[in-house]
N, C-alpha and C positions, 0 to 999 in steps of 0.2 A: 482339590489339587492345589499345591503350593504355587506361589508366583515366583518366577525367576527374575533376577535383576536384569538390567539391560545388558550388562557384560555377559552374564550367564546365558541369556537368550542368544546373543551373537555366537557364542561357542556351541550352544545346543543346535542352532541352525547348521553350523558346520558339521556337527556330528550326524544330524539327520541326513545331510547331503552326502556324507562320506563314510559312514559307519560300515563295518567296524574300523576304528582307527586308534592310533596311539597319540600321546601328547606330542611326540616328535613329529608325527604326520600332521597334526593340527598346526604346529609351528610352521611347517613348510607351506601349508595352505594359506596361512595368514601372511607369511612373508611374500608369497607370490601375489596375493591381492594387494599388498601394501608396498610393492616395488622393492622387495628384497629385505625389508627390515623385519626382523623377528622380535617379538616381545620376549621377556624373560621366561625361561622354562618354568620357573617356580610360580609365576603368575598364572599361566595357563593350567598348570597342574593343580593349583589351589582352586581355580574356578571349576575344573572338571570334578574334583573331589566334592566340592560344594553341591554341584548339580547331582552327583551320585547320592550324596547324603539326603537330598530332597526327594529321591526316589525316581528320578528321570532316567538314570543310566545304571548299567551294570557293567562288569568287566570280566575278562578272562585273563588270567595271569600266565605269562610265559617267562618264568624266572622272575627277574625284577621289572620286566616290562608288562604293562597292562594295556590290553586292547579293549576300548570302550565301545559300547553299543547302546542304542536307545531302547528303553522299555516303555516309554510313553511315546505314542505316535504323534507326529506333528499335527495331524488333523484333530486329535483329541485335545491337545493343548490349545490349539486355535479356537476350537468350538467353545471350550470352557471360558476362555478370556474374551471372546467376542460376545458371549452371553452376558458376562459381567459388564463389558463396555456398553452394551445396549441398555442394560438395567441402570447403570450409573449415570449415563449421559443422555439417553434418549427414551426414558420412561418405558423401557422394554419394547419399544416400537421400531421394528425394521423400517417402516414407512417414514418415520421421523428421521432416521439415519439417511435414507436415500434422499429425502427432501433436503436435508442439510448438505449432502454432497452435491446435489444439483445446484442449489443456491450459492453455497459458499466456495465450492471447488470448481465451478463453471464446467460441469460435465455437460458435454454436448448431447443433443438429441440422438445423434448416431451412436454415441457411447452408451447411452441409456437403453437404446433399442438393442444393441449388442448384448448388454447385460441381461435384458429380458429374454433374448433368444437363448443365451447360455443357461439361464434359470429354467426355462421350459425344457431344454434338452436334458437337464439333470433330474427332472421330475420322473 
């Protein structure tokens, strides 16, 4: 699976949360989040086309309007990139990652216990 740029990831998250949607709808969502300021239509359109070219999106055409939807699920993308992150930074060791988070991010014992509880529920 290809890697998305930071800007592409931001758009992809919007699409995962709001699909199916058009570029105009994405502009409205972005404007709402940024206090009314819309980025240029061409910028978002270019990003969406790039994401589609990478195989993450597809679209339905309604005349000249395209409605985009994800063909890669958020969970699949997350899983792939978390595995790479573990491999590249923590020697493929989830326990090293958790140890890092506890030491460097000051995760409290309560937060760690809550995480353990969540993991047990997901099993």
